[in-house]
C-alpha positions in Angstrom: 22.7 -3.0 72.0 22.2 0.7 73.2 18.5 0.3 73.7 19.6 -3.0 76.0 21.8 -0.8 77.8 19.7 1.9 78.3 17.0 -0.6 79.5 19.3 -2.0 82.0 20.2 1.4 83.2 16.8 2.5 83.6 15.4 -0.6 85.4 18.5 -0.2 88.0 18.0 3.4 88.4 14.3 2.6 89.5 15.2 -0.3 91.7 13.9 -3.1 90.0 15.2 -6.4 89.7 16.0 -8.0 86.7 15.8 -11.6 86.0 18.9 -13.6 86.3 20.1 -16.8 84.2 19.7 -20.0 86.4 23.0 -22.0 86.7 23.4 -24.8 84.3 23.1 -27.3 87.2 19.9 -25.5 88.0 18.8 -25.3 84.5 19.3 -29.3 84.3 17.3 -29.8 87.3 14.4 -27.9 86.4 14.1 -29.9 83.1 14.2 -33.4 85.0 10.7 -35.2 85.5 10.0 -35.2 89.5 9.4 -38.7 90.6 8.7 -40.6 94.0 9.6 -43.9 94.6 8.1 -45.6 97.8 11.3 -47.4 99.0 15.0 -47.6 98.3 14.9 -50.5 95.9 12.2 -49.6 93.8 13.8 -46.2 93.8 17.2 -47.7 92.3 15.3 -49.4 89.6 13.6 -46.1 88.8 17.2 -44.4 88.6 18.5 -46.9 86.3 15.7 -46.5 83.8 15.2 -42.7 84.1 18.8 -42.1 84.0 19.6 -38.1 83.5 15.9 -37.7 82.7 14.1 -37.9 86.1 14.7 -36.6 89.6 14.0 -39.4 91.9 13.0 -38.9 95.5 12.5 -41.7 98.1 10.2 -42.0 100.6 11.6 -45.1 102.9 15.4 -44.5 102.3 18.4 -46.8 102.9 17.9 -49.7 105.8 14.3 -48.4 106.4 11.4 -50.6 107.3 8.5 -49.9 104.8 6.1 -52.1 107.1 6.2 -49.6 109.8 7.1 -46.3 108.0 4.9 -43.4 109.3 4.8 -40.7 106.6 5.8 -36.9 107.9 4.1 -33.9 106.4 7.4 -33.1 104.4 6.7 -36.8 102.5 3.2 -35.3 101.4 5.0 -32.3 100.0 7.3 -34.6 97.9 4.5 -36.4 96.8 2.3 -33.6 95.9 5.4 -32.2 94.0 5.8 -35.5 91.9 4.9 -35.9 88.1 4.5 -39.8 88.8 4.8 -41.7 92.1 5.8 -45.3 91.7 4.6 -48.2 94.6 5.5 -51.5 94.9 1.8 -52.6 95.5 0.5 -55.9 96.6 0.1 -54.3 100.0 3.5 -53.5 100.7 2.8 -49.7 101.6 0.0 -50.0 103.8 0.2 -46.2 104.4 0.4 -45.1 100.4 -3.2 -44.3 100.1 -3.5 -42.0 103.3 -0.3 -40.4 101.9 -1.3 -39.6 98.5 -4.9 -38.3 99.8 -3.3 -36.0 102.3 -0.9 -34.7 99.8 -3.6 -33.6 97.0 -1.0 -34.6 94.4 -2.2 -34.7 90.7 0.6 -37.5 90.0 0.2 -40.7 88.5 0.5 -43.7 90.7 2.3 -46.4 88.9 2.1 -50.2 90.5 5.5 -51.6 89.7 4.4 -55.2 90.2 1.8 -55.2 87.5 1.8 -58.3 85.7 3.6 -60.2 88.5 2.0 -63.4 89.8 1.8 -62.8 93.5 3.0 -65.6 96.1 -0.1 -66.4 98.1 0.4 -66.7 101.9 -1.2 -70.1 103.2 -3.2 -69.8 106.3 -2.7 -73.1 107.9 -2.8 -74.5 111.6 -0.1 -75.9 113.3 -0.6 -79.4 112.2 -1.2 -78.6 108.6 1.7 -76.6 109.0 3.9 -79.6 110.1 2.4 -81.8 107.7 3.4 -79.8 104.9 7.0 -79.3 105.6 6.6 -75.8 107.4 6.3 -74.2 103.8 4.6 -70.9 103.3 2.9 -70.4 106.7 2.1 -66.9 107.6 3.0 -67.7 111.2 -0.1 -66.0 112.6 0.3 -62.8 110.9 -2.1 -59.8 112.1 -5.7 -60.2 111.6 -6.9 -58.4 108.8 -8.0 -54.8 109.6 -6.0 -54.9 112.4 -3.0 -52.7 110.9 -2.7 -50.6 107.9 -0.4 -52.8 106.6 -2.4 -56.0 105.4 -1.3 -57.9 102.5 -4.6 -59.7 101.8 -2.6 -63.1 102.1 -0.2 -62.3 99.5 3.4 -61.6 99.9 4.5 -58.4 98.5 8.5 -58.9 98.3 8.4 -59.6 94.4 11.6 -58.2 93.8 13.3 -60.8 95.7 13.2 -62.8 92.4 15.3 -61.4 89.9 13.3 -62.2 87.1 10.4 -60.2 88.8 12.9 -57.4 88.9 12.9 -57.6 85.1 9.1 -57.0 85.1 9.4 -53.9 87.4 11.9 -52.2 84.9 9.6 -52.8 82.2 6.7 -51.0 83.9 9.0 -48.2 84.8 9.8 -48.0 81.3 6.4 -47.8 79.9 5.3 -45.2 82.9 8.4 -42.7 82.2 7.6 -43.2 78.3 3.7 -42.3 78.7 4.8 -39.3 80.8 7.8 -38.2 78.8 7.4 -39.2 75.3 10.4 -37.2 74.1 12.5 -39.6 76.4 11.3 -42.6 74.6 14.5 -43.8 73.2 16.7 -43.0 76.3 14.0 -45.1 78.7 13.9 -47.9 76.0 18.1 -48.1 76.0 18.3 -47.8 79.9 15.9 -50.4 80.5 17.5 -52.5 77.8 20.9 -52.3 79.0 19.8 -52.6 82.8 17.6 -55.6 81.9 20.9 -57.3 80.3 22.6 -56.9 83.6 19.7 -58.6 85.4 19.6 -61.3 83.3 23.1 -62.1 84.2 22.7 -61.6 87.6 19.8 -64.3 87.7 22.2 -66.7 85.9 24.8 -65.9 89.0 22.2 -66.5 91.7 20.9 -69.6 90.0 24.4 -71.0 89.9 25.1 -70.0 93.6 22.3 -71.7 94.8 22.5 -74.7 92.8 26.5 -75.2 94.5 25.0 -75.5 97.8 24.2 -79.1 98.6 20.5 -79.4 98.8 20.3 -80.8 102.0 21.7 -77.7 103.3 19.3 -75.1 101.4 17.1 -74.4 104.8 17.3 -71.1 106.3 16.1 -69.4 109.0 15.3 -65.3 108.8 13.9 -62.7 110.7 10.6 -62.1 108.8 9.4 -63.9 105.8 10.8 -61.6 103.1 12.4 -64.1 101.0 9.6 -66.8 99.6 10.0 -65.6 95.9 13.7 -65.9 96.0 13.2 -69.5 97.7 10.6 -70.4 95.0 12.8 -69.1 92.1 16.4 -70.5 93.4 15.4 -73.7 95.4 15.8 -72.4 99.0 13.5 -72.9 101.7 13.1 -69.9 104.1 11.6 -70.2 107.6 10.7 -67.1 109.6 9.3 -66.6 113.0 7.5 -63.3 112.0 5.1 -63.3 109.0 5.5 -61.3 105.8 5.5 -57.6 107.7 7.6 -56.7 110.5 4.6 -55.1 112.0 3.5 -58.5 113.7 5.5 -60.0 116.2 6.4 -63.4 116.6 4.3 -65.4 118.9 6.0 -67.4 121.8 4.5 -70.8 119.7 6.2 -69.8 116.3 9.7 -69.2 118.1 9.4 -72.6 120.0 8.3 -74.3 116.9 11.1 -73.1 114.7 13.4 -73.9 117.5 12.3 -77.4 117.6 12.2 -77.8 113.9 16.0 -76.4 113.7 17.0 -79.3 116.5 15.1 -82.0 114.6 16.1 -81.2 111.0 19.7 -79.7 111.5 19.1 -76.6 109.7 22.6 -75.0 109.3 22.1 -71.1 109.7 20.1 -68.4 110.8 20.4 -65.1 109.5 19.6 -61.5 110.4 18.3 -58.7 108.3 19.2 -55.1 108.0 15.5 -54.0 108.7 14.9 -56.2 111.9 16.1 -56.1 115.3 18.6 -59.0 115.4 17.7 -60.1 119.2 15.3 -62.7 118.2 17.5 -64.5 115.6 20.4 -64.2 118.2 18.2 -65.9 120.8 17.2 -68.6 118.3 20.7 -69.2 117.3 21.8 -69.4 121.1 19.1 -72.0 122.0 19.7 -74.0 118.8 23.8 -74.1 118.4 22.8 -72.9 114.9 25.4 -70.8 113.1 24.7 -66.8 112.7 25.1 -66.4 109.0 25.8 -62.7 107.5 23.2 -60.2 107.2 20.9 -60.2 104.3 19.2 -57.4 102.9 15.2 -57.9 102.6 13.5 -54.5 102.2 15.9 -51.7 101.5 19.4 -51.2 100.4 22.2 -49.9 102.6 23.4 -46.6 102.4 26.2 -45.7 99.7 29.0 -46.9 102.0 27.3 -50.5 102.6 27.4 -53.7 100.7 24.0 -53.3 99.2 23.6 -49.9 97.7 22.1 -51.1 94.4 19.8 -53.8 93.9 22.2 -55.6 91.8 24.9 -55.3 94.9 22.3 -56.1 97.3 21.6 -59.7 95.8 25.1 -60.3 95.2 25.9 -59.7 98.9 22.9 -61.9 99.6 24.4 -64.8 97.8 27.6 -64.5 99.3 26.3 -64.4 102.6 24.2 -67.4 102.0 26.7 -69.5 100.0 29.4 -68.9 102.5 27.2 -70.1 105.6 25.6 -72.9 103.9 28.2 -74.4 101.8 30.3 -75.8 104.6 
């Protein structure tokens, strides 16, 4: 004890600084695995599985549009300091390769949609589109190579099916275990508990959509983000934009949808949290279709909104759809 006191006194006399113990919160944060998720919905999945063992940074935040996101130098720093970077894949983040390269990161890049069967986007002309019931048309999406955000004919919005969300969770669990074997039991327990919640959610969504008369399960949205939802739950979504908000809806597409709404008496049009509402409002005005509530497609809301988690997002969406289409 005397030796320690003498050492401290000597150090102070010489003007040396002594190492200070970090606050408990800082020590705890230092132990967590630094993880980056490309957008808010994926970030929520990672937080659910990672729990207290990970520190999650999201690049495209609440109500943000990943289709048109432009990374900043601060985003490169986030990626550079990460141990794992989780991305959606399927062409969703057209900017991610450039960002990873610019950051110089050594992080493991994990594609969370691994194992999911992509929804292929048909490339039909207008006559074929009409003949096939207007399903799965990409609405003259931007030509390949014209934008960074090219989906290569696939729909990236796989999380809109809750069954697919369970695959995201399994991929995240496996990646975290590989990076942090000591946390294996925690990651498995977190993933199992969250998957049980997703299974209950899936049943809830199926029941809510089944309660809507089949003839009324036809909806207009801003961009084609709900194809997986439609395929999983028996709802047809029609959108003037393609799978990306980068491509503007053509006048031909808008006119065709207006004709379709009038001819088929489609009951409602819906706005999205990431899209400019003016196009949907114009379509509603010209067709007298009812404007339903706001749907959350590519991003969660902030903490004060109705969709701050993935589960809340899906519940919000089925509530809005049920309210507008059931009567």
